[in-house]
C-alpha positions in Angstrom: 4.5 4.1 -14.0 2.7 2.5 -11.1 1.3 5.1 -8.6 -0.4 4.4 -5.3 -2.5 6.0 -2.5 -1.0 3.9 0.3 0.1 7.0 2.3 -3.3 8.6 2.1 -5.2 5.4 3.1 -2.8 4.8 5.9 -3.5 8.3 7.2 -7.3 7.8 6.9 -7.0 4.6 9.0 -4.5 6.2 11.4 -1.9 3.6 10.8 1.8 4.1 11.0 4.1 2.4 8.4 5.0 -0.1 11.2 1.3 -0.8 11.9 0.6 -1.6 8.3 3.7 -3.6 7.9 2.7 -5.8 10.8 -0.8 -6.3 9.4 0.5 -7.5 6.0 3.6 -9.2 7.3 6.4 -7.1 5.7 9.0 -4.7 7.0 8.3 -1.0 7.6 11.0 -0.3 5.0 8.9 -2.1 2.4 5.9 0.1 3.1 8.2 3.2 2.8 9.5 1.9 -0.6 6.0 1.2 -1.8 4.8 4.7 -0.8 7.7 6.3 -2.6 7.0 4.3 -5.7 10.4 2.5 -5.5 8.9 -0.9 -5.1 6.0 -2.5 -6.9 4.3 -5.0 -4.6 3.3 -8.5 -5.6 -0.3 -9.3 -6.3 -0.6 -11.1 -3.0 0.8 -8.1 -1.1 -1.5 -5.7 -3.0 -4.5 -7.9 -2.1 -3.5 -8.0 1.6 -3.4 -4.2 1.6 -6.8 -4.0 -0.1 -8.2 -6.2 2.7 -6.7 -4.0 5.4 -8.1 -0.8 3.8 -11.3 -2.5 2.7 -11.1 -1.0 -0.8 -10.5 -2.6 -4.3 -6.8 -3.0 -5.3 -7.5 -0.4 -8.1 -8.2 2.2 -5.5 -4.7 1.7 -4.0 -2.6 1.1 -7.1 -3.0 2.6 -10.5 -1.0 3.4 -13.6 -0.1 7.0 -14.1 -2.3 8.6 -16.7 -5.2 6.2 -16.3 
């Protein structure tokens, strides 16, 4: 199962779900679904998030147990 640290990174950067959504050009609902683990983002979307947070993609998304 794909896990993520989007919520933690968002808090560190003091971004709301809406702020992040606007930066990566998706809806706020999409951010919420990603944070809950109900939506696996595309590679393009994951790379956009990595750019916003200035971290490698692997620091945002990881497989449970790895």
